[in-house]
C-alpha positions as CSV (number, residue, x, y, z in Angstrom):
1,M,-24.1,22.1,-4.2
2,T,-25.5,23.5,-1.2
3,G,-25.2,23.1,2.7
4,E,-22.1,20.5,3.7
5,R,-21.1,20.9,0.2
6,D,-20.4,24.5,0.0
7,F,-17.0,24.5,1.9
8,L,-14.9,25.5,-1.0
9,V,-17.5,28.0,-3.0
10,G,-15.6,31.0,-3.6
11,K,-12.3,29.6,-2.2
12,R,-8.8,30.2,-4.0
13,V,-7.2,26.9,-3.8
14,T,-3.5,25.9,-4.7
15,V,-2.7,22.5,-4.9
16,I,0.9,21.4,-4.7
17,G,1.8,18.2,-6.4
18,L,-0.2,17.0,-9.3
19,G,-0.5,13.2,-8.6
20,I,-3.4,11.1,-7.4
21,E,-3.9,13.2,-4.7
22,G,-3.7,16.6,-6.6
23,V,-5.6,15.2,-9.2
24,D,-8.8,14.5,-7.2
25,V,-8.4,17.8,-4.8
26,A,-8.1,19.9,-8.4
27,R,-11.2,18.2,-9.9
28,Y,-13.2,18.2,-6.8
29,A,-12.3,22.1,-6.3
30,A,-12.7,23.4,-9.7
31,T,-16.6,21.1,-9.8
32,H,-17.4,22.8,-6.4
33,G,-16.9,26.4,-6.8
34,A,-13.3,27.2,-5.8
35,T,-10.4,29.0,-8.1
36,V,-8.0,26.2,-8.1
37,T,-4.0,26.6,-9.1
38,V,-2.3,23.8,-9.8
39,F,1.8,23.8,-8.7
40,D,4.0,21.2,-9.7
41,S,7.9,20.3,-10.6
42,K,7.8,18.2,-13.0
43,S,7.4,19.4,-16.4
44,P,4.1,19.9,-18.5
45,A,5.0,16.7,-20.4
46,A,5.7,14.0,-17.5
47,L,2.3,15.4,-16.5
48,T,0.5,14.9,-19.4
49,E,-1.9,12.0,-18.4
50,R,-2.7,13.9,-15.7
51,M,-4.1,17.2,-17.2
52,T,-5.8,14.8,-19.2
53,Q,-7.5,13.8,-16.3
54,L,-8.7,17.2,-15.8
55,E,-9.2,18.8,-19.0
56,G,-12.3,21.0,-19.7
57,L,-12.0,22.2,-16.2
58,P,-10.9,25.6,-14.8
59,I,-8.0,25.3,-13.8
60,E,-4.4,27.0,-13.6
61,Y,-1.4,25.6,-13.7
62,A,2.0,26.4,-12.8
63,L,4.3,23.4,-13.7
64,G,8.0,22.7,-14.3
65,R,9.5,25.2,-11.6
66,P,9.5,25.2,-7.9
67,Q,6.6,26.7,-5.9
68,R,7.5,30.2,-5.0
69,V,6.3,32.3,-1.5
70,E,4.6,34.7,-3.6
71,D,2.9,32.2,-5.5
72,I,0.8,31.4,-2.6
73,A,0.5,34.7,-0.9
74,Q,-3.7,34.7,-2.2
75,S,-4.4,31.7,-0.9
76,D,-7.2,30.8,1.2
77,I,-6.4,27.4,1.2
78,I,-3.1,25.2,-0.1
79,F,-3.6,21.3,-0.5
80,A,-0.4,19.5,0.0
81,S,-0.1,16.0,-2.0
82,Q,1.0,13.2,0.3
83,S,4.4,13.1,-2.1
84,V,5.3,16.6,-1.6
85,P,8.0,17.2,1.7
86,L,6.1,19.8,4.2
87,T,9.0,21.3,4.9
88,L,8.8,23.2,1.7
89,A,9.6,27.1,1.9
90,A,5.6,27.6,0.0
91,F,4.4,25.6,2.9
92,E,6.3,27.7,5.6
93,A,5.3,31.0,4.2
94,A,1.8,29.8,4.3
95,R,2.0,29.0,8.1
96,E,3.0,32.6,8.8
97,R,0.6,34.0,6.5
98,G,-2.4,32.3,8.2
99,V,-2.7,30.2,5.1
100,P,-4.1,26.7,5.9
101,V,-2.4,24.1,5.0
102,S,-4.2,20.5,4.4
103,S,-5.1,17.2,2.8
104,M,-6.8,15.1,0.8
105,T,-7.0,12.7,3.7
106,R,-7.6,15.7,6.2
107,Y,-10.7,17.4,4.2
108,F,-12.3,14.0,4.0
109,L,-12.4,13.2,7.4
110,E,-13.2,16.6,8.3
111,H,-16.4,16.6,6.0
112,C,-17.2,13.2,5.2
113,P,-21.0,12.2,6.7
114,G,-20.5,8.4,7.1
115,P,-19.0,6.3,9.1
116,T,-15.2,5.8,8.1
117,I,-13.0,3.0,9.1
118,G,-9.0,3.6,8.2
119,I,-6.1,1.3,7.7
120,T,-2.1,2.3,8.1
121,G,0.7,-0.4,8.6
122,S,3.9,-0.8,7.4
123,S,2.5,-3.9,4.9
124,G,-0.7,-6.0,4.4
125,K,-2.5,-2.5,3.9
126,T,-4.0,-2.8,0.6
127,T,-4.8,-6.8,1.2
128,T,-6.5,-6.3,3.8
129,T,-8.6,-2.9,2.6
130,S,-9.7,-5.1,-0.3
131,L,-10.8,-7.4,2.4
132,V,-12.7,-5.2,4.3
133,A,-14.8,-4.0,1.0
134,A,-15.3,-7.4,0.0
135,M,-17.2,-8.5,3.4
136,M,-18.6,-4.9,3.5
137,A,-19.9,-6.0,-0.1
138,A,-20.9,-9.3,0.8
139,D,-22.9,-8.1,3.8
140,G,-25.0,-5.5,1.3
141,R,-23.4,-2.2,2.9
142,A,-23.3,1.1,1.0
143,Y,-19.5,1.8,1.1
144,R,-17.0,3.5,-1.0
145,V,-13.2,2.8,-1.1
146,G,-10.5,4.9,-1.7
147,G,-6.9,6.9,-0.2
148,N,-3.5,5.3,-0.6
149,I,-5.1,2.3,-2.6
150,G,-5.4,4.3,-5.6
151,T,-8.9,6.2,-5.7
152,G,-9.5,10.0,-4.6
153,L,-11.5,10.7,-1.6
154,L,-12.8,14.0,-2.4
155,G,-14.4,12.1,-5.6
156,L,-16.4,10.0,-3.2
157,L,-17.7,12.7,-0.9
158,D,-20.8,13.6,-3.5
159,G,-21.8,9.7,-3.3
160,I,-22.0,9.5,0.5
161,D,-24.6,9.9,3.3
162,E,-24.5,9.0,6.9
163,R,-25.4,5.6,6.0
164,T,-22.4,5.1,3.7
165,W,-19.2,3.7,5.1
166,T,-15.8,4.5,3.5
167,V,-13.1,2.3,4.1
168,M,-9.6,3.9,3.5
169,E,-6.1,2.7,3.0
170,I,-3.8,5.7,4.6
171,S,-0.6,5.8,4.2
172,H,2.1,7.6,6.7
173,T,2.0,10.7,4.6
174,Q,-1.2,10.6,4.6
175,L,-1.3,11.0,8.0
176,Q,0.6,14.2,8.4
177,L,-1.6,16.8,8.3
178,V,-4.7,14.8,9.5
179,D,-6.5,16.2,12.9
180,R,-9.6,14.1,13.5
181,S,-9.1,10.0,13.8
182,P,-11.1,7.5,11.5
183,H,-14.7,5.9,13.3
184,I,-12.6,2.3,13.6
185,A,-8.5,2.6,12.8
186,A,-6.7,-0.3,12.5
187,V,-3.0,-0.2,12.5
188,L,-2.1,-4.0,11.1
189,N,2.3,-3.0,12.2
190,V,4.6,-0.9,12.4
191,T,8.4,-1.8,11.2
192,P,11.3,-0.3,9.5
193,N,10.0,1.4,6.5
194,H,11.0,4.5,4.7
195,L,14.1,5.6,6.3
196,D,15.8,7.0,3.6
197,Q,12.7,9.8,4.1
198,F,11.8,9.6,7.7
199,S,13.6,8.8,10.9
200,W,12.0,5.4,12.5
201,D,10.6,8.0,15.9
202,A,9.2,10.3,13.3
203,Y,7.7,7.1,11.0
204,V,6.0,5.7,14.4
205,A,4.8,8.8,15.1
206,L,3.2,9.4,12.0
207,K,1.1,5.9,12.6
208,Q,0.5,6.6,16.2
209,K,-1.9,10.0,14.4
210,L,-4.2,7.2,13.1
211,V,-5.7,6.6,16.4
212,Q,-4.9,10.2,18.7
213,Y,-8.1,11.6,17.9
214,Q,-10.5,9.0,18.5
215,T,-13.3,9.4,21.1
216,P,-14.6,6.8,23.8
217,G,-17.4,6.0,20.7
218,D,-15.2,4.7,18.3
219,Y,-13.1,1.3,18.0
220,V,-9.2,-0.1,17.2
221,V,-8.6,-2.8,15.9
222,L,-4.3,-4.0,16.7
223,N,-2.1,-6.4,15.9
224,F,-1.4,-8.4,19.1
225,D,1.7,-10.1,17.4
226,D,3.5,-6.3,16.9
227,P,4.3,-4.4,20.3
228,L,4.0,-1.3,18.9
229,S,0.9,-1.8,17.0
230,A,-0.7,-3.5,20.2
231,G,0.7,-0.3,22.4
232,M,-1.3,1.9,20.6
233,A,-4.2,0.8,22.7
234,D,-3.0,2.8,25.3
235,L,-3.0,5.8,23.1
236,T,-6.6,5.6,22.5
237,P,-9.7,5.9,24.6
238,A,-11.8,3.5,21.7
239,A,-12.4,0.1,22.5
240,A,-10.1,-2.1,21.2
241,S,-9.9,-5.3,19.2
242,F,-7.0,-7.3,18.5
243,F,-5.7,-10.0,15.8
244,T,-3.3,-12.6,16.1
245,L,-1.5,-15.3,14.6
246,G,-1.9,-17.2,17.8
247,D,-4.9,-18.7,19.4
248,R,-6.0,-16.0,22.0
249,V,-6.7,-12.2,22.6
250,P,-7.5,-10.2,25.0
251,G,-11.2,-8.8,25.4
252,N,-12.8,-9.2,21.3
253,G,-10.8,-9.9,17.7
254,A,-9.6,-12.6,15.6
255,F,-7.2,-15.6,16.1
256,V,-6.2,-18.7,14.8
257,Q,-7.4,-22.0,16.7
258,D,-7.6,-25.8,15.1
259,R,-6.6,-24.9,11.9
260,A,-9.2,-22.4,11.6
261,V,-10.1,-18.5,12.2
262,F,-12.0,-17.3,15.0
263,L,-13.8,-14.5,16.0
264,R,-14.5,-13.4,19.3
265,H,-17.1,-10.4,19.9
266,D,-18.7,-9.8,23.1
267,S,-17.5,-12.6,24.4
268,I,-18.8,-15.4,22.0
269,E,-16.2,-17.2,20.5
270,T,-17.5,-18.1,16.4
271,M,-15.6,-20.1,14.3
272,V,-15.0,-18.3,10.7
273,L,-13.5,-20.7,8.5
274,P,-10.9,-23.3,8.4
275,L,-7.5,-21.7,6.9
276,D,-7.6,-24.2,4.0
277,E,-10.0,-22.2,2.8
278,I,-8.1,-19.1,2.5
279,P,-7.2,-18.5,-1.1
280,L,-4.1,-16.4,0.0
281,R,-0.7,-17.4,-0.2
282,G,1.5,-17.2,2.6
283,M,0.7,-16.8,6.6
284,H,1.1,-12.7,6.2
285,N,-2.6,-13.5,4.2
286,V,-3.8,-15.2,7.0
287,A,-2.9,-11.9,9.4
288,N,-4.3,-9.8,6.4
289,V,-7.6,-12.3,6.7
290,L,-7.5,-12.0,10.7
291,A,-7.4,-8.3,10.7
292,A,-9.9,-7.8,8.1
293,T,-12.4,-10.1,10.3
294,A,-11.4,-8.1,12.9
295,I,-12.3,-4.7,11.5
296,A,-15.6,-5.9,10.0
297,A,-16.6,-7.8,12.6
298,A,-16.3,-4.1,14.9
299,A,-18.3,-2.7,11.8
300,G,-21.1,-5.2,12.5
301,V,-20.8,-7.2,9.2
302,S,-21.8,-10.8,10.0
303,V,-19.6,-13.7,10.2
304,D,-21.4,-15.0,7.1
305,A,-20.8,-12.7,5.0
306,I,-17.2,-12.3,6.2
307,A,-16.2,-16.1,5.7
308,L,-18.1,-15.2,2.2
309,A,-16.2,-12.5,1.6
310,I,-12.5,-14.3,2.3
311,R,-13.6,-17.7,0.2
312,S,-14.1,-15.1,-3.1
313,F,-11.4,-12.9,-2.4
314,Q,-9.2,-13.2,-5.5
315,G,-6.1,-11.0,-4.5
316,V,-4.5,-7.4,-5.2
317,A,-3.1,-7.1,-8.3
318,H,0.4,-6.8,-8.0
319,R,0.4,-9.1,-4.8
320,L,1.7,-12.4,-5.6
321,E,-0.2,-12.2,-8.6
322,V,0.3,-15.0,-11.3
323,V,0.9,-13.9,-14.6
324,G,1.9,-16.5,-16.8
325,E,3.4,-19.5,-17.6
326,V,5.9,-19.9,-19.5
327,D,8.0,-23.4,-20.7
328,G,6.6,-24.8,-17.3
329,V,7.7,-21.9,-15.2
330,R,5.4,-19.7,-13.5
331,Y,6.0,-15.7,-13.5
332,V,5.1,-14.4,-10.4
333,N,3.7,-10.8,-10.0
334,D,5.0,-8.9,-6.4
335,S,5.9,-5.6,-7.5
336,I,3.5,-4.3,-4.3
337,A,6.6,-5.6,-2.3
338,T,8.8,-2.4,-1.8
339,T,10.6,-3.7,1.4
340,P,12.8,-6.6,3.0
341,E,10.0,-7.5,4.8
342,R,7.4,-8.0,2.1
343,T,9.6,-9.8,0.1
344,L,10.7,-12.1,2.5
345,A,7.2,-12.5,3.1
346,G,6.7,-13.5,-0.8
347,I,9.7,-15.6,-0.5
348,R,8.0,-17.7,2.6
349,S,4.7,-18.2,0.3
350,F,6.2,-20.7,-2.1
351,D,7.7,-24.6,-1.7
352,E,8.9,-24.0,-5.2
353,P,11.9,-23.2,-6.3
354,I,12.1,-19.4,-7.1
355,V,14.6,-17.4,-9.3
356,L,14.1,-14.2,-7.5
357,L,13.7,-10.7,-9.2
358,L,15.4,-8.0,-6.6
359,G,16.3,-4.3,-7.1
360,G,15.2,-1.1,-8.0
361,K,15.5,2.3,-5.8
362,D,16.5,1.2,-2.2
363,K,14.8,2.9,1.1
364,N,17.9,2.6,3.3
365,L,16.3,-0.5,5.2
366,P,18.2,-3.1,7.0
367,L,18.6,-6.2,4.1
368,D,20.7,-8.8,6.1
369,E,17.6,-11.0,6.7
370,L,16.4,-10.8,3.5
371,A,19.7,-11.6,2.2
372,Q,19.9,-14.8,4.4
373,E,16.7,-16.3,3.2
374,A,16.9,-15.7,-0.6
375,L,20.6,-17.7,-0.3
376,R,18.9,-20.3,1.2
377,R,15.1,-20.7,-0.6
378,C,16.2,-19.4,-4.0
379,V,18.0,-20.8,-6.7
380,A,18.8,-18.1,-8.7
381,I,18.6,-14.7,-8.1
382,V,18.9,-11.8,-10.9
383,F,19.3,-8.0,-9.2
384,F,18.2,-5.4,-11.7
385,G,17.6,-1.4,-11.1
386,A,19.6,1.5,-9.9
387,D,20.1,-0.2,-6.2
388,G,20.4,-3.5,-7.7
389,A,24.5,-3.9,-7.0
390,L,23.4,-3.1,-3.1
391,F,21.4,-5.8,-3.0
392,E,24.0,-7.9,-4.5
393,A,26.7,-6.7,-1.9
394,A,24.0,-7.8,1.2
395,V,23.7,-11.0,-0.8
396,E,27.5,-11.8,-1.2
397,A,28.2,-10.6,2.1
398,N,26.4,-13.4,3.6
399,A,27.1,-15.7,1.8
400,A,29.0,-17.7,3.8
401,L,25.9,-19.1,5.3
402,V,25.1,-21.7,2.7
403,S,28.2,-24.0,1.0
404,Q,29.4,-23.0,-2.4
405,D,27.3,-26.3,-4.1
406,E,24.4,-24.7,-2.2
407,R,24.5,-20.9,-3.6
408,P,22.1,-19.8,-5.9
409,Q,22.9,-18.6,-9.5
410,M,23.5,-14.9,-9.7
411,A,23.1,-12.3,-12.1
412,R,23.7,-8.6,-12.5
413,V,21.5,-6.7,-15.2
414,A,20.6,-2.8,-15.7
415,T,16.7,-3.3,-16.5
416,L,13.7,-5.1,-15.6
417,A,13.6,-6.1,-19.2
418,E,16.7,-7.7,-19.2
419,A,16.2,-9.0,-15.7
420,V,13.5,-11.0,-16.9
421,A,14.9,-12.3,-19.7
422,K,17.7,-13.6,-17.7
423,A,15.4,-15.6,-15.4
424,H,13.7,-16.8,-18.0
425,A,17.1,-18.1,-19.4
426,M,18.4,-19.5,-15.9
427,A,15.0,-21.1,-14.9
428,S,13.5,-25.2,-15.1
429,A,10.3,-26.3,-15.5
430,G,8.7,-26.3,-11.6
431,D,10.4,-23.2,-10.3
432,V,8.9,-19.7,-9.9
433,V,9.9,-16.6,-11.5
434,L,9.2,-14.4,-8.4
435,L,9.3,-10.1,-8.9
436,S,9.4,-9.1,-5.6
437,P,12.0,-6.9,-5.3
438,A,12.0,-5.4,-1.8
439,C,12.7,-1.8,-3.4
440,T,10.7,1.1,-4.8
441,S,10.1,1.5,-8.4
442,F,10.6,5.4,-8.4
443,D,14.1,4.7,-10.2
444,A,12.3,3.4,-13.9
445,Y,8.6,3.8,-13.1
446,A,6.1,5.9,-11.8
447,N,4.9,3.9,-9.0
448,F,4.8,-0.1,-8.3
449,E,1.9,-0.4,-10.4
450,A,3.7,0.9,-13.5
451,R,6.3,-1.9,-12.5
452,G,4.1,-4.3,-12.4
453,E,2.3,-3.6,-15.7
454,E,5.9,-3.8,-17.5
455,F,6.3,-7.1,-15.9
456,R,2.7,-8.3,-17.0
457,R,3.5,-7.2,-20.5
458,L,6.9,-8.8,-20.6
459,V,6.0,-12.4,-19.6
460,R,3.0,-12.0,-21.9
461,D,5.0,-11.0,-24.6
462,M,7.4,-14.2,-23.6
463,E,4.1,-16.6,-24.0
464,H,3.4,-15.4,-27.5
465,G,6.5,-16.1,-28.7
466,L,8.7,-17.9,-27.0
467,N,7.4,-21.2,-26.6
468,A,11.0,-23.3,-25.4
469,R,14.2,-22.9,-24.6
470,G,16.6,-21.2,-27.3
471,P,20.5,-22.3,-27.4
472,G,21.6,-20.2,-24.7
473,Q,19.4,-21.8,-22.3
474,E,20.9,-21.9,-18.9
475,G,18.1,-23.2,-16.9
476,R,19.6,-26.0,-14.4
């Protein structure tokens, strides 16, 4: 633990928030010479799983109460997890006392010795990040993957040298404290999201921070079809590449021509692969493929490796993931769809009749377009969770769009388990039951992954225990 790995030795480190980031920072700091204290307002019982991951390390815990000014007075550095509001009094007190407030992402960008790729956007981040990682693997590159995709970044540092690429999924909250930009920065799109926590202007400004600190030796990849993303070319001196579902881009980038993905690099246009060979459903996933292609090309990945990775890509867990079939009905887990925009993309990925499971904790986002599409495309809608009634009201408010005969069946229940049971009763052979909730999971689950795992379990239980409908069937 010498040289560039000594930056925490002897420091008194305070970690606020014991989520994925908090565990990552606490583990790294404790194993690299720091004295570590972890604060979280949740109770020890609620954090048992996280604490188990840190078992045996010399870490002090202060759990189950708000942070106080005196708690951080003796700190040398404070790390804020991405879910922790930076408006807490403890952070203000730290700044007044000259105690630096940092984050996992900020510290990683400062201390990572190898080239970094940072991918943000309102949607598509996880799939695009996973695709870029697959392209790196196909090209034989040394690489690591982490960030908002569910893997802490500081824990990767000891395995990284100057030849190792790091592919990072970065959320808007992870950009709040950064003062560096990745070598390759990609902004996939900027659409309304998280308006329950941030104003629209503040949300856009956070996305812009990804490119704010780039240099002329860096690269930026932007969505030519999204004005806010494309406009960020004016905010950075980095060399710009674009991606588009259209048939041309300015300069370098990826585009669609003759039903195929094309790449333009240094004025040379090359077909990557036909659209029919992309194994993912939906035009939103074609956009993700185009983005990943442009990002990988900026990193020097060969076209052959890019095409190989796309063809063999199996998709991302909880994103349009087929989890089972019962009585001729397919069940699809799209739990990662936590906004109306992503649910719209999910609905538009299927030609089959859809029974849609909609609900959870709302983000204060516009619902009319989703309500109208659900009325047109779904044969049934089951509303569930804390804000199920809000979504039901939105659909009812737009019901005049279709005739009474064309209206989908609708039902509202409390839990996901009840929603799956109701969907099973309402669906007919050939239908798709689609969990694409358009909401966060925080009314009932720690994250969208836990919600998706529950959906998988419920479907698996049906596969094992229900081979035919009972007398109470409601299917068409």
